[in-house]
C-alpha positions as CSV (number, residue, x, y, z in Angstrom):
1,S,-99.2,-9.3,-106.0
2,I,-98.3,-8.7,-102.4
3,A,-97.1,-5.1,-103.0
4,P,-100.2,-3.5,-101.6
5,F,-99.8,-5.5,-98.4
6,T,-96.0,-5.0,-97.9
7,G,-96.3,-1.3,-98.8
8,G,-99.0,-0.8,-96.2
9,F,-101.5,0.6,-98.8
10,I,-104.1,-2.1,-98.0
11,K,-104.9,-3.8,-94.7
12,Y,-107.1,-6.5,-93.4
13,Q,-110.2,-6.3,-91.3
14,S,-112.7,-9.0,-90.6
15,F,-115.8,-7.2,-92.0
16,P,-116.2,-4.0,-94.0
17,T,-117.1,-0.8,-92.1
18,L,-120.7,0.2,-92.8
19,E,-121.8,3.8,-92.5
20,S,-124.3,4.1,-89.7
21,D,-127.3,6.4,-89.8
22,T,-127.6,6.8,-86.0
23,I,-125.1,8.3,-83.6
24,E,-125.3,8.2,-79.8
25,A,-123.8,10.0,-76.8
26,R,-123.7,7.7,-73.8
27,L,-123.4,9.4,-70.4
28,L,-122.5,7.7,-67.2
29,L,-122.0,9.7,-64.0
30,P,-120.7,8.3,-60.7
31,A,-123.3,6.1,-58.9
32,G,-125.5,8.1,-56.6
33,S,-125.4,11.3,-58.7
34,P,-128.7,13.2,-58.7
35,L,-130.9,13.4,-61.8
36,S,-130.5,17.2,-61.9
37,L,-126.7,16.8,-62.5
38,T,-127.4,14.2,-65.3
39,E,-129.9,16.6,-66.9
40,A,-127.3,19.4,-66.9
41,R,-124.7,17.2,-68.7
42,V,-127.4,16.1,-71.2
43,A,-128.2,19.7,-71.9
44,K,-124.6,20.4,-72.8
45,V,-124.4,17.4,-75.2
46,V,-127.7,18.4,-76.9
47,K,-126.5,22.0,-77.3
48,A,-123.4,20.7,-79.1
49,L,-125.5,18.4,-81.3
50,K,-127.6,21.4,-82.4
51,T,-124.5,23.4,-83.2
52,L,-123.2,20.5,-85.2
53,D,-126.4,20.3,-87.2
54,S,-126.2,24.1,-88.0
55,E,-122.6,23.7,-89.1
56,L,-122.9,20.7,-91.4
57,S,-126.5,20.9,-92.7
58,P,-125.5,23.5,-95.4
59,E,-123.0,21.0,-96.8
60,Q,-125.7,18.3,-97.4
61,P,-127.6,17.9,-100.7
62,D,-130.2,20.6,-101.1
63,A,-129.1,21.9,-97.6
64,Q,-131.2,19.1,-95.9
65,P,-130.8,18.9,-92.1
66,L,-128.1,16.5,-91.2
67,V,-129.7,15.6,-87.9
68,Q,-133.2,14.5,-88.7
69,S,-134.3,14.0,-85.1
70,Y,-132.9,13.2,-81.7
71,T,-134.2,11.5,-78.5
72,V,-133.0,11.7,-74.9
73,T,-133.4,8.6,-72.7
74,Y,-132.7,8.8,-69.0
75,G,-131.7,5.8,-66.9
76,V,-130.3,3.9,-69.9
77,N,-126.8,3.4,-71.2
78,A,-125.8,0.6,-73.5
79,D,-122.3,0.4,-72.0
80,S,-123.6,-0.2,-68.5
81,P,-125.6,-3.3,-67.3
82,T,-127.4,-1.3,-64.6
83,T,-130.0,1.5,-64.7
84,G,-130.3,4.7,-62.6
85,A,-130.6,8.4,-62.6
86,N,-126.9,8.7,-63.1
87,M,-127.0,7.7,-66.8
88,A,-128.6,8.8,-70.0
89,T,-128.3,8.3,-73.8
90,V,-128.7,11.0,-76.5
91,S,-129.5,9.3,-79.8
92,A,-129.6,11.2,-83.1
93,A,-130.9,10.0,-86.5
94,L,-128.8,11.3,-89.5
95,L,-129.5,11.6,-93.2
96,P,-129.1,8.2,-94.9
97,A,-125.5,7.3,-95.7
98,G,-126.3,7.2,-99.5
99,T,-127.6,10.8,-99.3
100,R,-125.4,12.8,-97.0
101,T,-122.0,14.0,-97.9
102,S,-120.5,13.9,-94.3
103,K,-118.9,10.7,-93.1
104,V,-120.1,9.4,-89.8
105,G,-116.6,9.5,-88.4
106,A,-116.2,13.2,-89.1
107,V,-119.6,13.8,-87.5
108,L,-118.7,12.0,-84.4
109,D,-115.4,13.7,-84.0
110,R,-117.0,17.2,-84.5
111,W,-119.8,16.4,-81.9
112,K,-117.2,15.3,-79.4
113,Q,-115.1,18.4,-80.0
114,L,-118.1,20.7,-79.6
115,T,-119.2,19.0,-76.4
116,G,-115.8,19.6,-74.8
117,K,-114.4,17.9,-71.7
118,M,-116.6,16.7,-68.9
119,P,-114.2,15.5,-66.2
120,D,-116.9,14.7,-63.6
121,M,-118.2,11.7,-65.7
122,A,-117.5,8.1,-64.8
123,A,-117.7,7.3,-68.5
124,F,-118.7,9.3,-71.6
125,R,-118.7,8.0,-75.1
126,I,-119.9,9.4,-78.4
127,T,-120.2,6.6,-81.0
128,D,-122.3,5.4,-83.9
129,K,-124.7,2.6,-83.6
130,E,-122.7,-0.3,-84.8
131,R,-123.8,-2.1,-87.9
132,G,-122.6,-5.3,-89.6
133,A,-121.8,-8.8,-88.6
134,G,-118.3,-8.2,-87.1
135,G,-117.4,-7.7,-83.5
136,K,-115.9,-4.6,-81.9
137,P,-112.4,-3.6,-83.1
138,I,-111.1,-3.5,-79.6
139,D,-112.7,-6.1,-77.3
140,L,-110.7,-7.6,-74.5
141,L,-111.6,-9.7,-71.4
142,V,-109.4,-9.1,-68.4
143,T,-109.7,-11.9,-65.8
144,G,-108.2,-12.4,-62.4
145,T,-108.9,-12.6,-58.7
146,D,-107.9,-9.1,-57.4
147,L,-110.4,-6.4,-58.4
148,D,-107.9,-3.6,-57.8
149,Q,-105.4,-5.3,-60.2
150,L,-108.2,-5.8,-62.8
151,A,-109.2,-2.1,-62.5
152,L,-105.5,-1.0,-62.8
153,T,-105.0,-3.2,-65.9
154,A,-108.2,-1.9,-67.5
155,R,-107.0,1.7,-67.0
156,E,-103.6,0.9,-68.4
157,L,-105.1,-0.8,-71.5
158,R,-107.3,2.3,-72.0
159,R,-104.3,4.6,-71.9
160,F,-102.3,2.2,-74.2
161,F,-104.9,2.2,-77.0
162,L,-105.7,5.9,-76.7
163,G,-102.1,6.5,-77.5
164,F,-102.7,5.4,-81.1
165,D,-104.1,7.6,-83.8
166,G,-107.6,6.7,-85.0
167,V,-108.7,5.2,-81.6
168,R,-111.9,7.0,-80.7
169,D,-113.2,5.6,-77.4
170,V,-112.0,2.9,-75.0
171,T,-114.2,2.1,-72.0
172,F,-114.4,-0.7,-69.4
173,D,-117.4,-2.0,-67.4
174,L,-115.8,-1.9,-63.9
175,Q,-117.4,1.3,-62.7
176,P,-117.2,2.8,-59.2
177,G,-120.3,2.3,-57.0
178,K,-121.8,4.5,-54.3
179,P,-119.6,5.7,-51.3
180,E,-119.7,3.2,-48.5
181,L,-118.4,2.7,-45.0
182,V,-116.3,-0.4,-44.3
183,V,-116.4,-1.6,-40.6
184,R,-113.6,-4.0,-39.5
185,M,-113.4,-5.4,-36.0
186,K,-110.2,-5.1,-34.0
187,P,-108.6,-8.4,-33.2
188,A,-108.9,-8.1,-29.4
189,A,-112.5,-6.8,-29.4
190,A,-114.1,-10.2,-29.1
191,N,-111.9,-11.5,-26.3
192,L,-111.6,-8.4,-24.1
193,L,-115.0,-6.7,-24.5
194,G,-117.2,-9.6,-25.5
195,V,-118.3,-8.1,-28.7
196,T,-119.0,-10.6,-31.6
197,P,-119.2,-9.9,-35.3
198,Q,-122.9,-10.9,-35.2
199,S,-123.8,-8.4,-32.4
200,L,-121.9,-5.7,-34.3
201,A,-123.7,-6.4,-37.6
202,T,-127.1,-6.5,-35.8
203,E,-126.5,-3.2,-34.2
204,L,-125.5,-1.5,-37.4
205,R,-128.4,-3.0,-39.3
206,A,-130.9,-1.8,-36.6
207,A,-129.4,1.7,-36.5
208,F,-129.3,2.4,-40.3
209,R,-131.8,0.0,-41.9
210,G,-134.2,-0.3,-38.9
211,D,-135.4,-3.1,-36.7
212,S,-138.9,-4.2,-35.8
213,A,-139.3,-3.1,-32.2
214,V,-143.1,-3.7,-31.7
215,S,-145.7,-5.6,-33.6
216,F,-149.5,-5.4,-33.1
217,A,-152.6,-6.3,-35.0
218,D,-155.4,-4.0,-36.1
219,A,-158.4,-4.3,-38.4
220,H,-156.2,-4.5,-41.5
221,G,-153.8,-7.1,-40.2
222,Q,-150.3,-7.3,-38.6
223,V,-148.5,-4.0,-38.2
224,D,-144.7,-3.8,-37.5
225,V,-143.2,-0.7,-35.9
226,V,-139.7,-0.2,-37.2
227,A,-137.2,1.9,-35.2
228,R,-134.0,3.3,-36.6
229,L,-131.8,6.4,-36.1
230,A,-133.1,9.7,-37.4
231,P,-131.7,10.9,-40.7
232,S,-129.7,13.7,-38.9
233,E,-127.9,11.0,-36.8
234,R,-126.8,8.7,-39.7
235,R,-125.2,11.0,-42.2
236,N,-121.4,10.6,-41.7
237,I,-118.7,8.5,-40.3
238,G,-118.9,10.2,-36.9
239,D,-122.5,9.0,-36.4
240,V,-121.3,5.4,-37.0
241,L,-118.4,5.7,-34.5
242,A,-120.8,7.1,-31.9
243,L,-122.9,4.0,-31.8
244,R,-122.9,1.7,-28.7
245,V,-122.5,-2.0,-29.1
246,P,-123.6,-4.5,-26.4
247,G,-120.7,-6.4,-24.8
248,K,-120.1,-8.5,-21.7
249,N,-122.9,-8.5,-19.1
250,G,-125.0,-6.1,-21.4
251,A,-122.5,-3.2,-21.1
252,L,-122.7,-0.8,-24.0
253,V,-119.3,-0.4,-25.6
254,P,-118.4,2.5,-28.1
255,L,-118.1,1.2,-31.6
256,S,-114.8,3.0,-32.0
257,A,-113.3,0.8,-29.3
258,V,-114.1,-2.4,-31.0
259,A,-113.8,-1.6,-34.7
260,T,-112.2,0.7,-37.3
261,V,-114.4,2.5,-39.8
262,T,-113.1,3.7,-43.2
263,Q,-114.9,5.5,-46.0
264,T,-114.3,4.1,-49.5
265,R,-116.1,3.5,-52.8
266,G,-116.6,-0.1,-54.1
267,F,-117.6,-1.2,-57.5
268,N,-121.0,-0.9,-59.0
269,T,-121.1,-4.4,-60.6
270,I,-118.7,-7.3,-60.6
271,T,-118.8,-9.7,-63.5
272,H,-117.7,-13.3,-63.4
273,V,-116.8,-15.4,-66.4
274,D,-116.1,-19.1,-65.9
275,G,-115.9,-18.6,-62.2
276,Q,-113.3,-15.8,-62.4
277,R,-113.8,-12.0,-61.9
278,A,-113.6,-10.3,-65.3
279,V,-113.5,-6.8,-66.7
280,S,-114.5,-6.1,-70.3
281,V,-112.5,-3.4,-72.2
282,Q,-114.0,-2.2,-75.5
283,G,-113.2,0.5,-77.9
284,A,-114.0,2.0,-81.4
285,I,-111.6,3.1,-84.1
286,N,-111.5,5.1,-87.3
287,P,-110.9,2.4,-89.9
288,A,-109.3,4.9,-92.3
289,V,-106.5,5.6,-89.7
290,A,-106.3,2.6,-87.4
291,N,-106.4,-1.1,-87.9
292,S,-107.6,-3.5,-85.2
293,R,-105.2,-6.3,-86.2
294,E,-102.2,-3.9,-85.9
295,L,-103.5,-2.7,-82.5
296,M,-103.8,-6.2,-81.2
297,A,-100.3,-7.1,-82.5
298,A,-98.9,-4.0,-80.7
299,M,-100.6,-4.9,-77.5
300,R,-99.2,-8.4,-77.6
301,A,-95.7,-7.2,-78.3
302,E,-95.5,-4.1,-76.1
303,Y,-98.0,-4.4,-73.2
304,L,-98.6,-8.1,-72.4
305,P,-95.0,-9.0,-71.6
306,K,-94.9,-6.2,-69.0
307,L,-98.2,-7.3,-67.6
308,A,-97.0,-10.9,-67.2
309,Q,-94.0,-9.6,-65.1
310,T,-95.9,-7.1,-62.9
311,R,-99.3,-8.9,-62.4
312,P,-98.9,-12.6,-63.3
313,G,-102.4,-13.3,-61.9
314,V,-104.1,-11.1,-64.5
315,H,-104.8,-12.6,-68.0
316,V,-106.1,-10.8,-71.1
317,K,-108.2,-12.6,-73.8
318,V,-108.8,-11.0,-77.2
319,L,-112.5,-11.1,-78.3
320,G,-114.5,-9.1,-80.8
321,E,-113.4,-8.6,-84.4
322,E,-110.2,-10.7,-84.1
323,E,-112.0,-13.7,-82.6
324,D,-114.7,-13.6,-85.2
325,S,-112.1,-13.3,-88.0
326,A,-110.2,-16.3,-86.7
327,T,-113.3,-18.4,-86.4
328,T,-114.8,-17.5,-89.8
329,G,-111.5,-17.4,-91.6
330,A,-110.6,-21.0,-90.4
331,S,-114.0,-22.2,-91.7
332,L,-113.6,-20.4,-95.0
333,M,-110.1,-21.8,-95.5
334,R,-111.3,-25.4,-95.0
335,Y,-114.0,-25.0,-97.6
336,M,-111.6,-23.2,-100.0
337,I,-109.2,-26.1,-99.8
338,A,-112.0,-28.6,-100.3
339,G,-113.3,-26.6,-103.3
340,A,-109.8,-26.4,-104.9
341,I,-109.3,-30.2,-104.5
342,G,-112.7,-30.8,-106.1
343,V,-111.8,-28.5,-109.1
344,Y,-108.4,-30.3,-109.4
345,L,-110.0,-33.7,-109.5
346,L,-112.5,-32.8,-112.1
347,L,-109.8,-31.3,-114.3
348,A,-107.6,-34.4,-113.8
349,F,-110.5,-36.6,-114.9
350,Y,-111.1,-34.5,-117.9
351,M,-107.5,-34.2,-119.0
352,S,-106.5,-37.7,-118.0
353,S,-103.5,-36.2,-116.2
354,F,-102.5,-35.2,-112.7
355,I,-100.0,-32.6,-113.8
356,R,-101.7,-30.7,-116.7
357,P,-104.5,-29.3,-114.4
358,L,-101.8,-27.2,-112.7
359,A,-101.5,-25.1,-115.8
360,V,-105.3,-24.4,-115.6
361,L,-105.3,-23.8,-111.8
362,A,-102.5,-21.2,-112.2
363,A,-105.2,-18.7,-113.1
364,V,-106.5,-18.8,-109.5
365,P,-103.4,-17.1,-107.9
366,L,-103.3,-14.7,-110.9
367,S,-106.8,-13.4,-109.8
368,L,-105.3,-12.5,-106.4
369,I,-103.3,-9.8,-108.1
370,G,-106.4,-8.1,-109.4
371,V,-108.2,-8.5,-106.0
372,M,-105.5,-6.7,-104.1
373,W,-105.0,-3.8,-106.6
374,G,-108.7,-3.5,-107.1
375,H,-109.3,-3.0,-103.4
376,M,-106.5,-0.5,-103.2
377,A,-108.0,1.5,-106.2
378,L,-111.4,1.6,-104.5
379,G,-110.0,2.4,-101.1
380,L,-111.3,-0.8,-99.5
381,Q,-109.6,-3.1,-97.0
382,I,-109.3,-6.8,-97.5
383,S,-112.0,-8.5,-95.5
384,L,-113.7,-11.8,-95.1
385,P,-116.3,-10.9,-97.8
386,S,-113.3,-10.2,-100.1
387,L,-112.0,-13.7,-99.4
388,V,-115.4,-15.1,-100.2
389,G,-115.3,-13.4,-103.6
390,L,-111.8,-14.9,-104.1
391,A,-113.1,-18.4,-103.3
392,T,-115.9,-17.9,-105.8
393,L,-113.3,-17.0,-108.5
394,A,-111.6,-20.4,-108.2
395,G,-114.4,-22.0,-110.1
396,V,-114.8,-19.1,-112.7
397,V,-111.4,-18.1,-113.9
398,V,-110.4,-21.7,-114.8
399,N,-112.9,-21.7,-117.7
400,N,-110.7,-19.6,-120.0
401,S,-107.7,-21.7,-119.3
402,I,-109.6,-24.9,-120.1
403,L,-110.5,-23.4,-123.5
404,L,-106.9,-22.5,-124.2
405,D,-105.7,-25.9,-123.2
406,A,-108.3,-27.6,-125.5
407,F,-107.4,-25.4,-128.5
408,I,-103.7,-25.8,-127.9
409,G,-104.2,-29.6,-127.9
410,E,-106.1,-29.4,-131.2
411,R,-103.3,-27.4,-132.8
412,R,-100.7,-29.8,-131.5
413,A,-102.7,-32.8,-132.8
414,A,-102.7,-31.1,-136.2
415,G,-98.9,-31.1,-136.1
416,A,-98.2,-27.4,-135.2
417,P,-95.2,-26.7,-132.9
418,M,-96.0,-25.9,-129.3
419,L,-95.1,-22.2,-129.6
420,E,-97.2,-21.7,-132.7
421,A,-100.1,-23.7,-131.3
422,G,-100.1,-21.4,-128.2
423,R,-100.1,-18.2,-130.3
424,E,-102.9,-19.5,-132.6
425,A,-105.0,-20.6,-129.6
426,V,-104.7,-17.2,-128.0
427,R,-105.4,-15.4,-131.2
428,D,-108.5,-17.6,-132.1
429,R,-110.0,-17.5,-128.6
430,F,-109.1,-14.0,-127.5
431,R,-112.4,-12.4,-128.6
432,A,-114.6,-15.0,-127.0
433,I,-112.6,-15.0,-123.7
434,F,-112.4,-11.2,-123.6
435,L,-116.1,-10.7,-124.3
436,T,-117.2,-13.4,-121.8
437,S,-115.2,-11.7,-119.0
438,L,-116.2,-8.2,-120.0
439,T,-119.9,-8.9,-119.9
440,T,-119.4,-10.4,-116.4
441,V,-117.5,-7.3,-115.1
442,V,-120.0,-4.9,-116.7
443,G,-122.8,-6.7,-115.0
444,L,-121.1,-6.3,-111.7
445,A,-120.4,-2.6,-112.1
446,P,-123.7,-1.2,-110.9
447,L,-123.4,-3.0,-107.6
448,L,-119.7,-2.1,-107.3
449,F,-120.4,1.6,-107.4
450,E,-123.7,1.6,-105.5
451,P,-123.4,4.2,-102.6
452,S,-126.3,2.9,-100.4
453,T,-125.5,1.4,-97.0
454,Q,-127.1,-1.9,-97.9
455,A,-124.7,-2.5,-100.8
456,Q,-121.5,-1.6,-98.8
457,F,-121.3,-5.1,-97.3
458,L,-121.3,-6.6,-100.8
459,R,-118.7,-4.3,-102.4
460,P,-115.7,-6.3,-101.3
461,I,-117.2,-9.5,-102.8
462,V,-118.0,-7.7,-106.1
463,A,-114.6,-6.0,-106.1
464,S,-112.9,-9.4,-105.8
465,L,-115.0,-10.9,-108.6
466,A,-114.6,-8.0,-111.0
467,F,-111.0,-7.1,-110.6
468,G,-109.9,-10.7,-110.0
469,L,-111.6,-11.9,-113.1
470,T,-110.1,-9.1,-115.1
471,S,-106.5,-9.8,-114.1
472,A,-106.9,-13.6,-114.4
473,T,-108.3,-13.2,-117.9
474,L,-105.6,-11.0,-119.2
475,L,-102.7,-12.8,-117.5
476,S,-103.9,-16.3,-118.3
477,L,-103.6,-15.5,-122.0
478,F,-99.8,-15.4,-121.4
479,I,-99.2,-17.7,-118.4
480,T,-101.3,-20.7,-119.4
481,P,-99.6,-21.3,-122.8
482,A,-96.2,-20.7,-121.1
483,I,-96.9,-23.3,-118.4
484,L,-98.2,-25.8,-121.0
485,A,-95.0,-25.3,-123.1
486,I,-92.9,-25.9,-119.9
487,L,-94.8,-29.0,-119.1
488,E,-94.3,-30.3,-122.7
489,D,-90.5,-29.7,-122.3
490,F,-90.7,-32.1,-119.4
491,G,-92.6,-34.7,-121.5
492,V,-96.2,-33.9,-120.4
493,K,-98.1,-33.6,-123.7
494,S,-101.7,-32.6,-124.4
495,T,-104.3,-35.3,-124.0
496,I,-105.8,-34.6,-127.4
497,A,-102.4,-34.8,-129.0
498,N,-101.6,-38.1,-127.3
499,A,-105.0,-39.5,-128.4
500,D,-104.3,-38.5,-132.0
501,A,-100.8,-40.0,-131.9
502,Q,-102.3,-43.3,-130.6
503,V,-104.8,-43.4,-133.4
504,S,-102.1,-42.6,-136.1
505,D,-99.8,-45.3,-134.7
506,T,-102.4,-48.0,-135.1
507,P,-101.9,-49.9,-138.4
508,A,-104.8,-49.6,-140.9
509,P,-106.7,-52.8,-141.4
510,H,-106.3,-54.7,-144.7
511,I,-109.3,-54.8,-146.9
């Protein structure tokens, strides 16, 4: 039953992948970029989208246009918490998933290929609009105190994941900000020249932002006259160094004598989580090629040990799909165990035995065989909805075994040997058991093969029910009588047979 897992034919993901009907190109240029440059990059993306539509539309049913419509929104990017002229989003609505023949993954790959490289972008991602309840396949939170180390770790993680086949996009939210000048006072400036950090900051603010030099009142109220350097005198680092700062006795000291000025670029936004600086690293995958659990396992085995040695102050926390899967899976496991205990106690009460219910409950693991091979046949991965279907089977597949146990008990009470009683019970109840399971499976078939997007989330549940019930029904016809025969060899007899033996051993009353 574990052959599909061990052979790598079937994998696990928290929630099934749903085909999206909307795709997006998210553009983010460096902070401070003009709108004209953003418009030029958007025009390139839109041109590629139109080429994509002309290529793939003839392959659609009745040659319908693949791209139904598209919109361009400036100043918005779902991957960035800020707004500005340096970002834009191109969103395209596709034919519904149940109608089109092209998979959304192939559409995204082709759009990205037609767009080509855009090296002047701070971030560029072509993705579908995520659907479903699960988190992102790649979702990490990198925390620490040093922003440079966090940025370096985020870039390393991005390169690490992009080295795997099937990983489409990996981005992080620590983006560079606008160019800035950093002014640092020289250690001896305050003592020798009498320049204080406060006077230096005041002079810089007055020169570049402006200071209120004169105020007067007119008929409309108070009027402030703000004075600052002309635009031509505050353009570069030389203009800053040319400033004069008041020192001892009002003497004007050149700024270059009391401070050093360096040009750098900071970060646009800095996120804090639980009081620590944090960077979010997120990515998308092609589920047909890559698996998020395998990617996270590879990261823990190959990357995190090196990170702990080189940057011990940086920590990586896994979020997204794996965190959701762990939370929901733990809850589902608790309720599955509670349900199994409830079914066992009911069977023990009915059979007046704590051992014989094991022969009936053996049908539950038999259903797991059908669940795995059914998912492999349909090209599905095992997911949490699949496990929900498996949990539902626990209360369904035992019905046939209960009937077999009852009929075997009746044959044993009539004096038939155990092997003969098992054969007769299977022969007598085969038609009823087979037809009962068949009608259930046939009733589930329309939903199992429904191509619409709305039904894709339910397919793993239905696949578990249909294939699990089929395997449990067929195998329980052989396994349940065999287990009952083994139990009888150990002295555990049928309840009905025991009850009949007690009645026959009671002496008849004298009349």
